[in-house]
N, C-alpha and C positions, 0 to 999 in steps of 0.2 A: 730750664729758668731762663727768662729774658729780662734784661735790665738795661737801663741806659746808664752809661758810664762817662762822668764829667771828670777829668783828671789833669793835672799837670805834673810834667816829669822833669827832674833835675839831676845833674851829676852830684856826686857827693864830694864836697871840698874836703871834708874830714869826718870820720864818723864821730858821733856823740861819745864823750868820755866813759859814760855808763852803759855802753851797748852790750858790755858783757854780762848784764843782770837780765837780760832777755834772751829767752830761748828761740833760736832760729828754727824756722818751718824749713826743712830740706825739700828742695824741689827738682824734679828731674822732668824736662820739657822736651817734646819732640815736635816738629812742625813739618806739615805737608804745605805745599805751596804750589802755585801754578805761575808761569813765566807769560808775559805779554808779548805782543807780536814782534817786539825788538829784542825779545830773549832776556828782559830784565824780570827778576823775581818779584813777584807781587808781594805786598805787605800785609793785606787783608788775607790771612790764610786760616787753616784748620791747625789748632794746637791740641795736644794730647798732654795731659800734664799729671804728675804725681805730686801731690802736696802732703808729706809725712805719708800716713796710711790711706789717704783720700785720692780718688782717681776720678778724671773728668776729661771730656772733650768740651773745647772752647772755640767759638768763632765770633769774631769782631767784625762789624759791618759799619761803614760810614765814611763820609769823605772829609769830616773835620777832624783836624789834629786832636782837639781837645775834648770832642764828645763823640762817642762811638755807641751802638747797640752791640751789648754782649750777650750771646747765647751759651749757656753752660748746661751740659748734661753729665751726671754722674754715671760712671761705669764700674766695671768689677775690675779687680787686679789681673784677672786672667785676660779679659778685653784689653786692657792697657798694656800688658805684655805682648800681646798679639800685635797690636799696633805700632808699639815701639819697636818690633823687630823689622819694620819697613818703611819707618820715617826716614827721609833723606837727611834730615838735620836733627842735632840733639845738643841740648846744653843743661848745666846743672848750675844752681846756685842756692844759697841761704837767704831766706827772706825774713826779715825781723819787723815784727809789728810793734812800732815805736810811738810813744804819746809826744804829741806836740802842741802848741798853744789852743786855748778853746776846747779842750777836750778831745780835739781832732787827733786822729791816728795817721801815721804815715806808713808807707811799707819800703823799707831799705832792702835792696837786693844786692847782695854781695856775691857775685859770680865765682865759680870754681873751674879746675881743669885748665884748659887752652885760654880761658878768659879770666884767669885768677889775676886779680889787681882791679877789675872793673868793677864799679859800685855807682848804683843810681837810686834814687828816691822818687816815689810816686806819692801824690796826694789826691784823694778823691773828694769830689763836692756834691752838695745836694743839688745845687742849681748854678747858673752862670754867674750871677752876681755875688754868690759866695766865691767861686773861684777868682774873678777879677779883683776881689778885696782882699785876696789871700797875700799875705807878707811872709816869705820864706825866712825860716830861721837862718842865723848867720852861718851854721856848718853847712848848709845847702850851698851847692856850687852852680854853675852856669845851668840856666833853663833849657832843656833840650825838647820841650814837648813837641814843637814844630818839626823836629829833626828825628824823633824818636824812632818812627816806622820806617823810615828810609835809612837810617842809620844802622837799624837792626836787621836788614836784609842779611840773610846768609849767617845770622848769629850763631848757629850751630856748626858751621863749617870754618870760622875764622879764629884767629889768636887775639890775645890782648893787643900784639903789635899792629896787627891788621885794623883793629878797631881805633888804635890811636893814630895810625894814618888818616883813616877816614875822618876823624875829628880835626886833626890837623888841616885837612882840605877845606875844612868850614871855620877855620881860624879858632879852634877851641883847643886849649890844652886839656890832655887827659893825663891825669896823675895817678899814679897806681895807689889803691887803697887796700889795707888788710885788716883783719880781726884776729886778735890774739885766739889762738886755738881753734882757728877757723877751718 
């Protein structure tokens, strides 16, 4: 499946007080990536994902920080297991689909393992006008859309402390977030 993705991404200042009413989707992600001539890890890479009991390969393309072409292909558990055995990077998170204003849903990602404490929220839009007119709820933190892909380089190989250092270099404070029973 090919679709155009128009989104904005934010850190989470604090989770909504009723987040425990929503069942998270457990995600396990493996990243394949390439390096450029300077040895920097590319940010448009191939991703293998498990979302609960659904498996897929995903590739995002495009130069815009807000708008990407996303290709998604369903795969079997066996294909997923084989690919995950060779990925250079891997991370896990719980994704919450959470309702916000105007009947819109957002995705709240609460990372696990070495990235525990990291949380961000994504909001997708039908068009650029809708995206530009969006007013984030008060519990959203700093917008990181323009930094999202570069900050997340090597996400599967770093810790929360490493991520905090990356954000500090951008003059953004990263505060640990947690969910009860997460």
